[in-house]
LOVO-910562 format. One record per atom (N, C-alpha, C, CB): residue in one letter; atom name; y, z, x. Coordinates in Angstrom, 3 decimals. Glycine has a CB too. Layout:
rest | atom | v | w | u
A | CA | Y | Z | X
...
% end
This chain:
rest | atom | v | w | u
M | N | -10.144 | -1.279 | 17.965
M | CA | -10.418 | -0.257 | 18.945
M | C | -9.049 | 0.277 | 19.535
M | CB | -11.360 | -0.840 | 20.082
G | N | -9.327 | 1.402 | 19.596
G | CA | -7.835 | 2.255 | 19.924
G | C | -7.115 | 2.762 | 18.981
G | CB | -6.810 | 1.507 | 20.537
G | N | -7.388 | 2.053 | 17.599
G | CA | -6.294 | 2.738 | 16.474
G | C | -7.123 | 3.368 | 15.452
G | CB | -5.230 | 1.590 | 15.654
A | N | -6.453 | 3.486 | 14.227
A | CA | -6.997 | 4.243 | 13.183
A | C | -7.932 | 3.862 | 12.416
A | CB | -6.230 | 4.553 | 12.471
Y | N | -8.922 | 4.644 | 12.296
Y | CA | -10.193 | 4.461 | 11.721
Y | C | -10.431 | 3.820 | 10.610
Y | CB | -10.691 | 5.447 | 11.547
G | N | -9.004 | 3.872 | 9.837
G | CA | -8.788 | 3.139 | 8.443
G | C | -7.133 | 3.528 | 8.212
G | CB | -9.975 | 3.829 | 7.019
G | N | -6.582 | 2.332 | 7.146
G | CA | -5.441 | 2.278 | 6.489
G | C | -5.204 | 1.242 | 5.297
G | CB | -4.563 | 2.105 | 7.441
F | N | -4.608 | 1.797 | 4.565
F | CA | -4.160 | 1.465 | 3.377
F | C | -2.875 | 1.566 | 2.615
F | CB | -4.818 | 1.913 | 2.839
C | N | -2.478 | 0.777 | 1.598
C | CA | -1.198 | 1.496 | 1.234
C | C | -1.920 | 1.526 | -0.915
C | CB | 0.813 | 0.132 | 1.865
T | N | -0.970 | 2.323 | -1.086
T | CA | -1.284 | 2.152 | -2.709
T | C | 0.326 | 2.367 | -3.410
T | CB | -2.607 | 3.590 | -3.374
F | N | -0.092 | 1.807 | -4.523
F | CA | 1.084 | 1.761 | -5.570
F | C | 0.971 | 2.393 | -7.104
F | CB | 1.386 | 0.273 | -5.764
S | N | 1.219 | 3.479 | -7.642
S | CA | 0.895 | 3.162 | -9.102
S | C | 1.902 | 3.214 | -10.388
S | CB | -0.115 | 4.052 | -9.413
P | N | 1.767 | 2.097 | -11.023
P | CA | 2.566 | 1.379 | -11.916
P | C | 3.198 | 2.685 | -12.863
P | CB | 1.603 | 0.154 | -12.784
F | N | 2.506 | 3.321 | -13.086
F | CA | 3.204 | 4.561 | -13.852
F | C | 3.813 | 5.397 | -13.130
F | CB | 2.377 | 5.380 | -14.577
S | N | 3.917 | 5.748 | -12.246
S | CA | 5.143 | 6.493 | -11.760
S | C | 5.828 | 5.860 | -10.758
S | CB | 4.855 | 7.779 | -11.276
G | N | 5.472 | 4.633 | -10.331
G | CA | 6.317 | 3.790 | -9.281
G | C | 6.790 | 4.553 | -7.873
G | CB | 7.700 | 3.302 | -10.053
F | N | 5.173 | 5.355 | -7.235
F | CA | 5.404 | 5.606 | -6.265
F | C | 4.267 | 4.885 | -5.424
F | CB | 5.619 | 6.895 | -6.239
F | N | 4.426 | 4.627 | -4.089
F | CA | 4.359 | 3.581 | -3.117
F | C | 3.889 | 4.683 | -2.154
F | CB | 5.788 | 2.621 | -2.756
S | N | 2.756 | 4.237 | -1.265
S | CA | 2.215 | 5.116 | 0.036
S | C | 1.867 | 4.500 | 0.981
S | CB | 1.145 | 5.914 | -0.108
Y | N | 1.865 | 4.707 | 2.145
Y | CA | 1.147 | 4.294 | 3.083
Y | C | 0.678 | 5.200 | 3.647
Y | CB | 1.623 | 3.590 | 3.803
L | N | -1.372 | 4.984 | 3.704
L | CA | -1.797 | 6.377 | 4.795
L | C | -2.683 | 5.579 | 5.323
L | CB | -2.495 | 8.033 | 4.212
S | N | -3.040 | 6.166 | 6.788
S | CA | -4.168 | 6.181 | 7.689
S | C | -4.902 | 7.466 | 7.852
S | CB | -3.739 | 5.773 | 8.950
Y | N | -5.637 | 7.221 | 8.296
Y | CA | -6.703 | 8.448 | 8.766
Y | C | -7.440 | 7.689 | 10.281
Y | CB | -8.200 | 8.815 | 7.214
R | N | -7.708 | 9.112 | 10.907
R | CA | -8.150 | 9.318 | 12.174
R | C | -7.452 | 8.556 | 12.816
R | CB | -9.417 | 9.166 | 12.434
D | N | -6.184 | 8.523 | 13.135
D | CA | -5.309 | 7.901 | 13.617
D | C | -4.523 | 8.266 | 15.190
D | CB | -4.565 | 7.932 | 12.570
P | N | -4.779 | 7.795 | 16.071
P | CA | -4.403 | 8.368 | 17.445
P | C | -3.222 | 8.009 | 17.934
P | CB | -5.278 | 8.050 | 18.434
N | N | -2.404 | 7.050 | 16.861
N | CA | -1.107 | 6.352 | 17.365
N | C | -0.058 | 6.545 | 16.002
N | CB | -1.435 | 4.512 | 17.815
L | N | 0.603 | 7.890 | 16.137
L | CA | 1.261 | 8.365 | 15.195
L | C | 2.400 | 7.619 | 15.426
L | CB | 1.365 | 9.752 | 15.138
S | N | 3.087 | 6.791 | 16.399
S | CA | 4.681 | 6.433 | 16.456
S | C | 4.359 | 5.022 | 15.842
S | CB | 5.584 | 6.433 | 18.198
K | N | 3.329 | 4.458 | 16.680
K | CA | 2.766 | 3.333 | 16.418
K | C | 2.731 | 2.678 | 14.911
K | CB | 1.578 | 3.537 | 16.891
T | N | 1.909 | 3.585 | 14.670
T | CA | 1.177 | 3.506 | 12.977
T | C | 2.739 | 3.172 | 11.984
T | CB | 0.199 | 5.607 | 12.337
L | N | 3.616 | 4.633 | 12.194
L | CA | 5.201 | 4.529 | 11.608
L | C | 6.124 | 3.103 | 11.496
L | CB | 6.082 | 5.453 | 12.598
D | N | 6.219 | 2.958 | 13.320
D | CA | 6.550 | 1.727 | 13.400
D | C | 6.175 | 0.390 | 12.435
D | CB | 6.187 | 1.581 | 14.495
V | N | 4.479 | 0.341 | 12.418
V | CA | 4.167 | -0.251 | 11.859
V | C | 4.409 | -0.585 | 10.078
V | CB | 3.354 | -0.003 | 12.359
Y | N | 4.534 | 0.760 | 9.555
Y | CA | 5.146 | 1.213 | 8.006
Y | C | 6.454 | 1.025 | 8.342
Y | CB | 4.867 | 2.874 | 7.358
D | N | 7.443 | 0.743 | 8.901
D | CA | 8.592 | 0.507 | 9.015
D | C | 8.907 | -0.877 | 9.115
D | CB | 8.995 | 1.167 | 9.908
A | N | 8.007 | -1.693 | 9.618
A | CA | 8.202 | -3.271 | 9.611
A | C | 7.645 | -3.827 | 8.642
A | CB | 7.727 | -3.979 | 10.706
A | N | 6.957 | -3.096 | 7.610
A | CA | 5.878 | -3.806 | 6.683
A | C | 6.844 | -4.756 | 5.660
A | CB | 4.832 | -2.531 | 5.713
G | N | 8.041 | -4.585 | 5.347
G | CA | 9.284 | -5.394 | 4.561
G | C | 8.918 | -6.547 | 5.117
G | CB | 10.980 | -4.995 | 4.821
D | N | 9.349 | -6.288 | 6.667
D | CA | 9.653 | -7.806 | 7.316
D | C | 8.382 | -8.565 | 7.334
D | CB | 10.243 | -7.774 | 8.934
A | N | 7.043 | -8.071 | 7.611
A | CA | 5.864 | -8.642 | 7.242
A | C | 5.973 | -9.234 | 5.940
A | CB | 4.831 | -7.729 | 7.293
V | N | 5.869 | -8.505 | 4.871
V | CA | 5.817 | -9.000 | 3.519
V | C | 6.606 | -10.306 | 3.387
V | CB | 6.352 | -7.950 | 2.555
I | N | 7.849 | -10.494 | 3.793
I | CA | 8.983 | -11.444 | 3.671
I | C | 8.211 | -12.902 | 4.698
I | CB | 10.715 | -10.571 | 4.437
A | N | 7.828 | -12.462 | 5.832
A | CA | 7.204 | -13.751 | 6.719
A | C | 5.825 | -14.318 | 6.105
A | CB | 6.842 | -13.240 | 8.385
A | N | 5.057 | -13.245 | 4.776
A | CA | 4.298 | -13.754 | 4.398
A | C | 4.670 | -14.711 | 3.478
A | CB | 3.604 | -13.037 | 4.146
A | N | 5.635 | -14.248 | 2.350
A | CA | 6.110 | -15.038 | 1.471
A | C | 6.394 | -16.691 | 2.221
A | CB | 7.419 | -14.240 | 0.892
E | N | 7.020 | -16.586 | 3.197
E | CA | 7.713 | -17.723 | 3.803
E | C | 6.068 | -18.584 | 4.166
E | CB | 8.932 | -17.176 | 5.388
Q | N | 4.952 | -17.833 | 4.712
Q | CA | 3.783 | -18.792 | 4.550
Q | C | 3.323 | -19.133 | 3.393
Q | CB | 2.753 | -18.409 | 5.109
I | N | 3.278 | -18.099 | 2.506
I | CA | 2.721 | -18.828 | 1.077
I | C | 3.400 | -19.673 | 0.643
I | CB | 2.558 | -18.079 | -0.062
K | N | 4.916 | -19.774 | 0.730
K | CA | 5.865 | -20.700 | 0.278
K | C | 5.032 | -22.509 | 0.854
K | CB | 7.643 | -20.149 | 1.160
N | N | 4.824 | -22.420 | 1.886
N | CA | 4.042 | -23.628 | 2.606
N | C | 2.656 | -23.664 | 2.486
N | CB | 4.247 | -23.659 | 4.039
D | N | 1.793 | -22.984 | 2.215
D | CA | 0.736 | -23.050 | 1.786
D | C | 0.296 | -22.287 | 0.332
D | CB | 0.127 | -22.715 | 2.817
P | N | 0.145 | -23.046 | -0.588
P | CA | 0.038 | -22.571 | -1.885
P | C | -1.461 | -22.221 | -2.242
P | CB | 0.621 | -23.601 | -2.820
D | N | -2.441 | -22.218 | -1.102
D | CA | -3.871 | -22.241 | -1.207
D | C | -3.823 | -20.643 | -0.974
D | CB | -4.804 | -23.308 | -0.062
M | N | -2.934 | -20.136 | 0.286
M | CA | -2.981 | -18.798 | 0.371
M | C | -2.468 | -17.994 | -0.681
M | CB | -2.424 | -18.470 | 1.409
L | N | -1.527 | -18.565 | -1.531
L | CA | -1.390 | -17.752 | -2.794
L | C | -2.490 | -17.548 | -3.833
L | CB | -0.374 | -18.294 | -3.487
S | N | -3.190 | -18.793 | -4.073
S | CA | -4.189 | -18.779 | -4.750
S | C | -5.319 | -17.647 | -4.279
S | CB | -4.596 | -20.103 | -4.740
Q | N | -5.908 | -18.076 | -2.955
Q | CA | -6.578 | -17.032 | -2.825
Q | C | -6.187 | -15.625 | -2.838
Q | CB | -7.056 | -17.225 | -1.957
A | N | -5.170 | -15.099 | -2.702
A | CA | -4.400 | -13.518 | -3.018
A | C | -4.676 | -13.413 | -4.686
A | CB | -2.296 | -13.476 | -2.597
I | N | -4.457 | -14.578 | -5.126
I | CA | -4.469 | -14.011 | -6.891
I | C | -5.844 | -13.960 | -7.507
I | CB | -3.581 | -15.128 | -8.015
I | N | -6.689 | -14.660 | -6.806
I | CA | -8.259 | -14.527 | -6.932
I | C | -8.870 | -13.351 | -6.351
I | CB | -8.951 | -15.665 | -6.289
G | N | -8.589 | -12.754 | -5.250
G | CA | -8.870 | -11.936 | -4.536
G | C | -8.322 | -10.611 | -5.597
G | CB | -8.268 | -12.242 | -3.079
T | N | -7.205 | -10.528 | -6.122
T | CA | -7.023 | -9.516 | -6.905
T | C | -7.389 | -9.489 | -8.087
T | CB | -6.037 | -9.249 | -6.930
I | N | -7.451 | -10.287 | -8.711
I | CA | -8.211 | -10.591 | -9.935
I | C | -9.459 | -10.014 | -9.837
I | CB | -8.362 | -12.010 | -10.206
G | N | -10.351 | -10.527 | -8.523
G | CA | -11.810 | -10.193 | -8.768
G | C | -11.881 | -8.566 | -8.460
G | CB | -12.894 | -11.156 | -7.704
E | N | -10.899 | -7.762 | -7.642
E | CA | -11.168 | -6.411 | -7.514
E | C | -10.397 | -5.580 | -8.844
E | CB | -10.629 | -5.942 | -5.984
M | N | -9.581 | -6.312 | -9.363
M | CA | -9.373 | -5.590 | -10.794
M | C | -10.592 | -5.687 | -11.972
M | CB | -8.018 | -6.286 | -11.471
D | N | -11.446 | -6.815 | -11.805
D | CA | -12.330 | -6.858 | -12.911
D | C | -13.917 | -6.804 | -12.506
D | CB | -11.999 | -8.142 | -13.691
G | N | -13.844 | -6.667 | -11.022
G | CA | -15.464 | -6.573 | -10.307
G | C | -16.084 | -5.689 | -11.162
G | CB | -15.635 | -5.933 | -8.637
S | N | -17.768 | -5.583 | -10.876
S | CA | -18.545 | -5.037 | -11.719
S | C | -18.598 | -3.650 | -11.050
S | CB | -19.851 | -5.806 | -11.950
L | N | -18.835 | -2.830 | -12.401
L | CA | -18.864 | -1.176 | -11.566
L | C | -20.432 | -0.409 | -12.360
L | CB | -16.894 | 0.124 | -12.159
G | N | -20.588 | 0.182 | -11.607
G | CA | -21.569 | 0.928 | -11.675
G | C | -21.393 | 1.998 | -13.161
G | CB | -21.617 | 1.629 | -10.222
P | N | -22.531 | 2.602 | -13.612
P | CA | -21.976 | 3.583 | -14.544
P | C | -21.387 | 4.708 | -14.136
P | CB | -22.822 | 3.983 | -15.321
D | N | -21.279 | 5.205 | -13.294
D | CA | -20.524 | 6.265 | -12.901
D | C | -18.963 | 5.958 | -12.647
D | CB | -21.166 | 6.787 | -11.715
M | N | -18.660 | 4.443 | -11.727
M | CA | -17.555 | 4.370 | -11.918
M | C | -17.128 | 3.591 | -13.371
M | CB | -17.132 | 3.862 | -10.757
K | N | -17.868 | 3.087 | -14.096
K | CA | -17.271 | 2.968 | -15.427
K | C | -16.400 | 4.079 | -16.408
K | CB | -18.332 | 2.633 | -16.098
G | N | -17.542 | 5.161 | -15.995
G | CA | -17.032 | 6.422 | -16.890
G | C | -15.580 | 6.917 | -15.948
G | CB | -18.478 | 7.908 | -16.989
Y | N | -15.504 | 7.030 | -14.851
Y | CA | -14.410 | 7.302 | -13.944
Y | C | -13.492 | 6.490 | -14.310
Y | CB | -14.656 | 7.178 | -12.567
T | N | -13.828 | 5.480 | -14.115
T | CA | -12.292 | 4.593 | -14.758
T | C | -12.038 | 4.478 | -16.114
T | CB | -12.215 | 3.033 | -14.419
A | N | -12.985 | 4.709 | -16.803
A | CA | -12.122 | 4.948 | -18.292
A | C | -11.584 | 6.502 | -18.556
A | CB | -13.236 | 4.577 | -19.702
F | N | -11.789 | 7.453 | -17.797
F | CA | -11.450 | 8.537 | -17.847
F | C | -9.640 | 8.461 | -17.234
F | CB | -12.622 | 9.368 | -17.047
Q | N | -9.574 | 7.977 | -16.036
Q | CA | -8.559 | 7.414 | -15.399
Q | C | -7.512 | 6.889 | -16.532
Q | CB | -9.116 | 6.319 | -14.457
R | N | -8.044 | 5.769 | -17.152
R | CA | -7.089 | 5.245 | -17.880
R | C | -6.905 | 5.958 | -19.272
R | CB | -7.374 | 3.866 | -17.994
W | N | -7.756 | 6.780 | -19.594
W | CA | -7.634 | 7.764 | -20.765
W | C | -6.682 | 8.935 | -20.615
W | CB | -8.966 | 8.350 | -21.048
L | N | -6.173 | 9.171 | -19.032
L | CA | -5.513 | 10.397 | -18.688
L | C | -4.236 | 9.728 | -18.799
L | CB | -5.882 | 11.157 | -17.263
V | N | -4.005 | 8.497 | -18.508
V | CA | -2.351 | 7.741 | -18.302
V | C | -2.324 | 7.169 | -19.877
V | CB | -2.189 | 6.099 | -16.795
N | N | -2.999 | 7.216 | -20.432
N | CA | -2.901 | 6.144 | -22.104
N | C | -2.952 | 4.941 | -21.591
N | CB | -1.326 | 6.165 | -23.230
E | N | -3.519 | 4.158 | -20.677
E | CA | -3.618 | 2.668 | -20.016
E | C | -4.267 | 2.029 | -21.261
E | CB | -4.652 | 2.488 | -18.441
S | N | -3.906 | 0.957 | -22.028
S | CA | -4.304 | 0.315 | -23.041
S | C | -5.014 | -0.960 | -22.529
S | CB | -3.202 | 0.102 | -23.923
P | N | -5.811 | -1.467 | -23.195
P | CA | -6.186 | -3.081 | -22.656
P | C | -5.459 | -3.972 | -22.601
P | CB | -7.019 | -3.756 | -23.258
E | N | -4.180 | -3.711 | -23.654
E | CA | -3.058 | -4.758 | -23.799
E | C | -2.126 | -4.541 | -22.462
E | CB | -2.127 | -4.517 | -25.314
T | N | -1.901 | -3.317 | -22.254
T | CA | -1.419 | -3.018 | -20.836
T | C | -2.332 | -4.074 | -19.636
T | CB | -1.733 | -1.187 | -20.542
R | N | -3.400 | -3.630 | -19.293
R | CA | -4.252 | -4.015 | -18.468
R | C | -3.996 | -5.594 | -18.339
R | CB | -5.604 | -3.568 | -18.911
Q | N | -4.310 | -6.038 | -19.577
Q | CA | -4.180 | -7.809 | -19.721
Q | C | -2.663 | -8.299 | -19.315
Q | CB | -4.468 | -8.391 | -21.550
R | N | -1.464 | -7.384 | -19.679
R | CA | -0.246 | -7.836 | -19.243
R | C | -0.269 | -7.738 | -17.613
R | CB | 0.913 | -6.983 | -19.940
F | N | -0.667 | -6.873 | -17.151
F | CA | -0.691 | -6.721 | -15.819
F | C | -1.856 | -8.046 | -14.819
F | CB | -1.191 | -5.029 | -15.725
R | N | -2.568 | -7.844 | -15.803
R | CA | -3.480 | -9.002 | -15.131
R | C | -2.621 | -10.303 | -15.342
R | CB | -5.115 | -9.180 | -15.906
D | N | -2.145 | -10.827 | -16.355
D | CA | -1.184 | -12.206 | -16.394
D | C | -0.157 | -11.993 | -15.270
D | CB | -0.296 | -12.451 | -17.970
D | N | 0.652 | -10.953 | -14.960
D | CA | 1.822 | -11.042 | -14.176
D | C | 0.998 | -11.229 | -12.914
D | CB | 2.913 | -9.753 | -14.243
V | N | -0.124 | -10.446 | -12.414
V | CA | -0.601 | -11.282 | -11.191
V | C | -1.089 | -12.665 | -10.971
V | CB | -1.485 | -10.723 | -10.762
I | N | -1.751 | -13.178 | -12.263
I | CA | -1.666 | -14.840 | -12.445
I | C | -0.694 | -15.599 | -12.246
I | CB | -1.871 | -15.261 | -13.559
D | N | 0.352 | -15.032 | -12.363
D | CA | 1.905 | -15.534 | -12.591
D | C | 2.874 | -15.155 | -11.394
D | CB | 2.562 | -14.812 | -13.995
T | N | 2.075 | -14.910 | -10.446
T | CA | 2.890 | -14.304 | -9.298
T | C | 3.089 | -16.025 | -8.273
T | CB | 1.733 | -12.676 | -8.314
K | N | 4.536 | -15.270 | -8.048
K | CA | 4.830 | -16.848 | -7.160
K | C | 5.416 | -15.970 | -5.560
K | CB | 6.607 | -18.249 | -8.210
P | N | 5.673 | -16.832 | -4.722
P | CA | 5.910 | -16.574 | -3.454
P | C | 7.229 | -15.853 | -3.553
P | CB | 5.879 | -17.806 | -2.581
E | N | 7.883 | -16.168 | -4.203
E | CA | 9.424 | -15.195 | -4.692
E | C | 9.055 | -13.944 | -4.816
E | CB | 10.213 | -15.536 | -6.236
D | N | 8.297 | -13.669 | -5.656
D | CA | 7.562 | -12.190 | -5.810
D | C | 7.515 | -11.333 | -4.701
D | CB | 6.139 | -12.292 | -6.170
F | N | 6.870 | -11.939 | -3.493
F | CA | 6.674 | -11.188 | -2.390
F | C | 7.669 | -11.233 | -1.712
F | CB | 5.698 | -11.456 | -1.699
E | N | 8.528 | -12.186 | -1.822
E | CA | 9.876 | -11.751 | -0.731
E | C | 10.755 | -10.762 | -1.575
E | CB | 11.009 | -13.260 | -0.209
A | N | 10.641 | -10.570 | -2.710
A | CA | 11.555 | -9.072 | -3.389
A | C | 10.975 | -8.423 | -3.226
A | CB | 11.989 | -8.715 | -4.714
F | N | 9.494 | -8.645 | -3.000
F | CA | 8.825 | -6.930 | -2.462
F | C | 9.381 | -6.658 | -1.176
F | CB | 6.944 | -6.778 | -2.191
G | N | 9.349 | -7.482 | -0.226
G | CA | 9.276 | -7.196 | 1.076
G | C | 10.705 | -6.899 | 1.081
G | CB | 8.687 | -8.279 | 2.065
K | N | 11.673 | -7.044 | 0.425
K | CA | 13.102 | -6.436 | 0.605
K | C | 13.048 | -5.327 | -0.006
K | CB | 14.276 | -7.192 | 0.096
R | N | 12.698 | -4.967 | -1.091
R | CA | 12.465 | -3.756 | -1.502
R | C | 11.858 | -2.763 | -0.367
R | CB | 11.623 | -3.905 | -2.643
L | N | 10.584 | -2.743 | 0.286
L | CA | 10.447 | -2.215 | 1.387
L | C | 11.599 | -2.089 | 2.328
L | CB | 9.538 | -2.799 | 1.868
K | N | 11.771 | -3.149 | 2.584
K | CA | 13.025 | -2.734 | 3.971
K | C | 14.134 | -1.992 | 3.422
K | CB | 13.869 | -4.195 | 4.782
N | N | 14.491 | -1.988 | 2.054
N | CA | 16.125 | -1.191 | 1.566
N | C | 15.346 | 0.098 | 1.162
N | CB | 17.295 | -2.041 | -0.083
M | N | 14.127 | 0.168 | 1.155
M | CA | 13.889 | 2.068 | 0.573
M | C | 14.683 | 3.016 | 1.303
M | CB | 12.195 | 2.803 | 0.857
R | N | 15.174 | 3.397 | 0.104
R | CA | 15.942 | 4.926 | 1.011
R | C | 15.709 | 5.904 | 1.029
R | CB | 17.004 | 5.396 | 0.872
D | N | 15.694 | 6.733 | 1.957
D | CA | 14.955 | 8.266 | 2.128
D | C | 13.708 | 8.460 | 2.098
D | CB | 15.256 | 9.168 | 1.211
P | N | 12.844 | 7.607 | 2.652
P | CA | 11.386 | 7.453 | 2.754
P | C | 10.874 | 8.977 | 3.049
P | CB | 10.952 | 6.322 | 3.993
S | N | 9.747 | 9.515 | 2.546
S | CA | 9.197 | 10.652 | 3.059
S | C | 8.222 | 10.745 | 3.478
S | CB | 9.162 | 11.404 | 2.509
I | N | 7.875 | 11.416 | 4.701
I | CA | 6.621 | 11.003 | 5.490
I | C | 6.125 | 12.405 | 5.871
I | CB | 6.913 | 9.960 | 6.875
A | N | 4.671 | 12.633 | 5.248
A | CA | 3.862 | 13.802 | 5.466
A | C | 2.920 | 12.938 | 6.805
A | CB | 2.889 | 14.421 | 3.817
V | N | 2.806 | 13.967 | 7.899
V | CA | 1.507 | 14.025 | 8.444
V | C | 0.887 | 15.002 | 9.034
V | CB | 1.395 | 13.281 | 9.151
V | N | -0.308 | 15.015 | 8.720
V | CA | -1.597 | 15.879 | 9.309
V | C | -2.091 | 15.508 | 10.511
V | CB | -2.794 | 15.839 | 8.467
S | N | -1.641 | 16.381 | 11.634
S | CA | -1.956 | 16.024 | 12.725
S | C | -2.079 | 17.154 | 13.815
S | CB | -1.122 | 15.088 | 12.987
S | N | -2.480 | 16.808 | 14.807
S | CA | -2.587 | 17.778 | 16.130
S | C | -1.113 | 18.137 | 16.873
S | CB | -3.589 | 16.953 | 17.336
Q | N | -0.650 | 19.362 | 17.293
Q | CA | 0.185 | 19.550 | 18.081
Q | C | 0.578 | 18.613 | 18.907
Q | CB | -0.073 | 20.385 | 18.582
S | N | -0.499 | 18.252 | 19.755
S | CA | -0.891 | 17.026 | 20.642
S | C | -0.078 | 15.880 | 19.780
S | CB | -2.761 | 16.727 | 20.771
G | N | -0.625 | 15.347 | 18.927
G | CA | -0.048 | 14.072 | 18.365
G | C | 1.187 | 14.071 | 17.810
G | CB | -0.799 | 13.567 | 17.427
F | N | 2.064 | 15.353 | 17.202
F | CA | 3.569 | 15.554 | 17.180
F | C | 4.399 | 15.619 | 18.364
F | CB | 3.834 | 16.681 | 16.567
E | N | 3.582 | 16.104 | 19.468
E | CA | 4.606 | 16.050 | 20.819
E | C | 4.712 | 14.321 | 21.431
E | CB | 3.787 | 17.236 | 22.285
A | N | 3.347 | 13.953 | 21.003
A | CA | 3.623 | 12.286 | 21.907
A | C | 4.852 | 11.780 | 20.789
A | CB | 1.763 | 10.786 | 21.912
A | N | 4.281 | 11.955 | 19.415
A | CA | 5.292 | 10.980 | 18.662
A | C | 6.752 | 11.464 | 18.783
A | CB | 4.934 | 10.877 | 17.054
E | N | 7.151 | 12.871 | 18.950
E | CA | 8.311 | 13.043 | 19.156
E | C | 9.115 | 12.427 | 20.682
E | CB | 8.308 | 14.410 | 18.945
K | N | 8.120 | 12.783 | 21.773
K | CA | 8.622 | 11.583 | 23.005
K | C | 8.711 | 10.373 | 22.581
K | CB | 7.692 | 11.368 | 24.227
D | N | 8.544 | 9.553 | 21.641
D | CA | 8.827 | 8.521 | 21.224
D | C | 9.842 | 8.655 | 20.210
D | CB | 7.796 | 7.941 | 20.902
G | N | 10.681 | 9.405 | 20.211
G | CA | 11.831 | 9.603 | 19.121
G | C | 11.943 | 9.543 | 17.489
G | CB | 12.652 | 8.726 | 19.438
N | N | 10.829 | 10.147 | 17.406
N | CA | 10.565 | 10.968 | 15.951
N | C | 10.899 | 12.185 | 15.965
N | CB | 9.196 | 11.058 | 15.464
K | N | 11.277 | 12.307 | 14.796
K | CA | 11.657 | 13.548 | 14.662
K | C | 10.872 | 14.600 | 13.200
K | CB | 13.272 | 13.298 | 14.576
F | N | 10.413 | 15.369 | 13.142
F | CA | 9.595 | 16.263 | 12.566
F | C | 9.932 | 17.974 | 12.343
F | CB | 8.490 | 16.064 | 13.350
T | N | 9.709 | 17.975 | 11.137
T | CA | 9.622 | 19.267 | 10.711
T | C | 8.076 | 20.156 | 10.444
T | CB | 10.389 | 19.150 | 9.494
L | N | 7.911 | 20.845 | 11.373
L | CA | 6.249 | 21.032 | 11.590
L | C | 6.147 | 22.387 | 10.402
L | CB | 5.661 | 21.568 | 13.656
K | N | 5.129 | 22.377 | 9.967
K | CA | 4.500 | 23.504 | 9.343
K | C | 3.119 | 23.960 | 9.683
K | CB | 4.501 | 23.272 | 8.065
T | N | 2.695 | 24.926 | 10.278
T | CA | 1.384 | 25.029 | 10.495
T | C | 0.765 | 25.894 | 9.538
T | CB | 1.140 | 25.430 | 11.760
I | N | -0.380 | 24.927 | 9.527
I | CA | -1.314 | 25.424 | 8.582
I | C | -2.709 | 26.310 | 9.052
I | CB | -1.714 | 24.202 | 7.868
V | N | -2.818 | 27.213 | 8.577
V | CA | -4.010 | 27.661 | 9.470
V | C | -4.962 | 28.227 | 8.769
V | CB | -3.695 | 28.591 | 10.501
% end
């Protein structure tokens, strides 16, 4: 309530591109603060995982389930097309699956540190003028480009 309609992050192992996204988000400054604090949150989660091995098991099972879930005919075709575009082999997918299964709490900690130490991240925002003005009052700086 009162926040973004949705939000997520993505990572491409092919390009190394990592991104955070939110949409229908009325709280630009708060959202940027959350993204900036993500590294600390992942490091804190790594500590929780060290103390609760079931948490790690659930994360691994959920990830494998998303990777290997059933697909309808349309998604099978789309997925095959994407894999063809990036030349992703079954062996590559199996190595990735094995890496997920072998994930340790230290992997989360290392990822959290990488997020914290990210240099020169770029930010792109599509918003109303008033959204930018509110965020600038909170200390954010933007280079605006008006799109007509």
